[in-house]
N, C-alpha and C positions, 0 to 999 in steps of 0.2 A: 246718948250713952246707955239709957235703959234698954233700948232696942238691941244695941250691940251685946249687952250682957245677956239678954234673953237668947240671942242667937248662939253665943258662945256656950251657954248652959245647954241648949239643945244639942249642939255639936258634941259636947262632952258626954251627954246621955247616949247619943248615937254610937260613939266610939266605945263606950262601956258595954253597950249591947252587942256591937259587932265583934269586938276583940276580947272582951272579958268572957262572954259566953261562947264565942267562936262558932256561931251557927253558920251552916252552909246555905246555899240557895234554896228557897222554898217559894211555892206558888199557891194561891187560893184555888184557882181552877186548874188543879194539877193534872187533870185528864189530858190537857193539851201539852204536857211536858213528860211523856212516859219515860224517856231515857234518864231524866234527872230523878225519877222516883225509884225505878227498879230495872236493871238490865234484863231481867227475865221477861220483860214485855216486848222485846225486839221481835218483830215478825208475828206477833200474836193477834191476828185479825184476818178477816176474809177479804183477800185482795192480792194484787201483785206487789204493791209498794204503798207506803204511807209517808206523806210529807206533813210536818207540823211545825208550828212556831208560836211563841208567846212573848209578850212584852209586859213588864211590870214597872211601875213608877210610883215611888212611895216617899213621903216626908220631904217633898221639895219645898224649900223656903228661900226667901231672898237672902243671899249671902251664905247660905249653908245648903249643901247638897245632901240628900238622903240616899236612898237605894234606887238604882236603875238597872234592871236586868233584862236581857234579851236572850232568847234561845231559838235556834233553828235546827231541825233534825229530819232525818230520813231513815227509815228502816224497811226491811222486806224479808219475807220467807224465801229462801234461795234454793235449797235442795232437800231431797227426802232424807230421812234419818236411817237408822239401822233397820227399822221396820217400816212397812208401807204406810202406816198411819202416823208415823212420827215425821218431824221436819226440823230443819235448822234455820234460824233467823239471824240476821246481822243488822247492825245499826251504827249510825254515826251522827254526832251532834256537835254544835258549837254554841258556847255560852259566853257572855261577857257580863260581869257583875261589877258595878261601880258604886261607891258610896263614900260619903264624907266630904268635907271641904277640901281635902287634899287629893280627892279623886283616887282613892285607893281602889285598884281594880284587880280582879282575877279573871283571866281568860281561859276557858276550858275547851279542850278538844277531846272528844270521847269516841272510842271504838269498842263495840260490844259484839259478843257472840252468844247465842242462846240455843239450847236443845229443848225441843218441845216433845214431851213423852205423853202420847195419848193413852189413857187408861182403858179405852174401849175402841172398837173398830169404827164407830161413827164419830169419833172425836168430840164427844160431849163432855168428857172430863179429861182435863189436860194438866199435867204437872210440868212446869217450865223451870229450867236451871240456867242462869245466865252469869256471865263474867264481863267486866268492862274495864278497860284501861283508860285512865284520865291523864292527860298532860295539862299542867296548869302553869301559866305565866302570870307573875305578880308584878305590879307596878305601883309605886308611890311617888306622887309629884311633890317635890320639895317646894313649899310655899315661897312666893316671891316677896311677900310683905311680912310684917312682924306682928300684925294685930292678933293673930290666933296662936302665936308661938308659945304663949305661957300656959296653954291648956295642958294639964297634967293627966296622964293616963295611969290607971291602976288596974289590978286584977291578977290573980295567980296564973291565969291562962293567957296573959297578954304576950304578944309578939315582942321580943326584946328590942327589935328595931323601932317599934312604935314608942317604947319608953324613952328612946333617945331622939324623938322627933324634934323637940325644942332645940337641942344642940345642933341637929342637922340643919334646921332652918337658919339658925344664927350664923353658922359657919358657911352655909351654902350661898346666902345672899340672893340677890335678884337674878333670875334667869338661870339658876343652878339646874343641872340635869336631874332627871328622875332616878330613883333607886329601883332597880329591877332584879328579878330572880325567877326561878322556875323549879318545879318539882313534878314528880309523877306519882300516881296513886292507883289503887285497884278497888273495884266495887264487885261484890258478890251478891246475887239475888236469887230468890226462890218465889214462885207464885203458883197458885192453883186456880183453874177456871172450870166452872160448871155451867154448861149450856142446856137450857130446857126450852120447851115451846113458849113459855111465858117470858123468858128473858135470859140474861147472862150475868153471872156473879163472878167476881174476881177478887182475890185477896193475896197478899204476899208480904215478904219482909226482905230487906237488903241491909248490908253492912259495908262501911267504907272507913278509911283511915286506920285500918287494923294493922298495917305494916309499919306504922310510926315513921313515915317519911318526913324528912326535914323540910319544912316550908318557910323557914326564915330567910331573909335577905343575907344576914350574917349571923353567926352564932347558931343556936339550936332552938327550934320551935316545932314540936310535934302536935299537929291538930288532933284534938280528942276524937275517940271512936264515935261514929254516928250510926245509929240504928234507925231505920225508917220502915214503918209498917203502913199498909194501905188496904182499903176495902172499897169496891165500887159495885154497883148493880144497875143494870138497865133492863126494865121490864114493863110490859103493858098491863094496864088494869081494865082497859076496854079498847075497842077499835080506834078511838081517837086520843086517848090519854095514856101517858107513860110516866113512870117514876124513876128518878136517877139519883139515889143517895150516894154520897162519897165521904170517905173518912181517911185522914192521913195523920199519923203519929210520928214525931221525930224526937229522939233523945240524943244529946251530944254534950259531953262534959257535965256541967251543972245545969244545963238548959233542957227544958222539956216543953214540947208544944203539941197541942192537939187542934186539928181543924176539921170541922164537919159541916156538910151542907146537904140540903135536899132540893133537887131541881125537878120541876114538873114540866113535861112536854105535852103540847096539844097540837094535833094534826088539823090543819085549816079545813080540809075537806077530804072526802074519801078518794077523790080523783086527783088531788094534788099531793106531791111528795114533800111539800114544805111542812116543817114542824117548828113551832116557836116554843121557847123554853123560858122559864123564870123560877127563881127560888131564893131561899135565904140560908145563911150559914153563920157560924160562930168560931172564933179562934181564941185559944187560951194564951197564956203568957202575957203579952200586952193585949188585954182583952179587946176584941174587935167584933163588931157586927158586920155581916157580909151580905151583899146583894149581888145575885148572879142572874144574868140574862144570856140568851143564846138562840141559835137557830140551826136547823139541819135541813139540807136540801140534797137528796140523793146521797152522794159520797162526800159531801162537803159539810163540815161542822164549823161553827164560829161561836165564840163566847166572850162575854164581858163580865168582869167582877169588880166590885167597888167595896173596899174595906173602910169601916168607920171606927177608929179607935175609941174605946170607952174608958180607958185608964192609961196610966203611964204618960205617953206623949200627948194625950188628948188635950191637955191644958197648956201645952207649949205654944209659942207664937207661930204664926204662919199656917200653912196647909199641911195637916198631918194625915189626911186620908191617902189611900192608894188606889190605883186603877190597874186593871189587867186587860189585855186584848189577846185572844188566842184563836187559832185557826188550824184545821187539819183537813187533809184530803187523802182519800184512799183511791188509788188508781188501779185499773185492771188492764193488763196487756193481753189482748186477744191474739191467739196464735192462728194464723191462717193455715188451714189444712192443705197439704200437698199430696194429692192423690197420685197413684201411679198412672202414667199415661196409658191410654187404651189404643192399641194398634189394630186398625181394621184392615182387612185384606181387600184390595181393589177388585171390583167386579171384572171378570174376564169376558 
């Protein structure tokens, strides 16, 4: 009985966080999820295309499911812009975010377009402007049992459908179908990149939910405006060692979150392209310490992040930590030259 009460308490806390504050998807190692951070990052790299993916698993407990998020994305610079030093990038991504005992899920499909305006001929300073359209499908599984149906949800920003969850469960009974809905939304983003011989600095800001799209299954529920700012830097301090600080700030409704980390890279040898990485970070809100590990080999990057809650859910039963696994690959399509044929005259 005590264990069940603890699980129900944790579930209530999770729902209050998810729906009361109404925060969107977020990652610790956000460098592996550029399209969920800012659409201005589409096609902003040296290469022909970039494929990336990340998986996050958090607050998984016996009998209660926390957050589980997966993202897969691809983006590319496609054509030259109005000037020869400018270019246009495109991107597409797919996300699925599932949380809670009733497996409330949002499935995102994103399409983005970005214009990269180089402020000098060598493309060392770049101003990028991007727009992204999101299609979101929502699903809520009606529980087949009655053990959790008495959980009450509150909060001014709560989805009205969730406030009626108990009634839906009681009337739906065992095997009742899920509740589904969908909506579309837009994201606008701006970023600035500065490239030097020592490294590359990037910073930007993005906004979404500014059109007040109705995200409720029934009735009206406008997700609060979200503002996301980020900063990253990749630079060398000597031939073998590099520093990669990262910072992301998100504000949505009454919720505010800041996550920062410092990762150090070390090149195994001068003749090997392998770089191993490690670092620490910290997240506010539900205060969490972060451990980040990674590796880079030529055009392939991989990363692992582990969050350790220090407050909030830290004292709840079960496993409260989270893990992330991310990977990215930058491909280069080499064009085979087609020289004009040389016609020689036969000897007479």
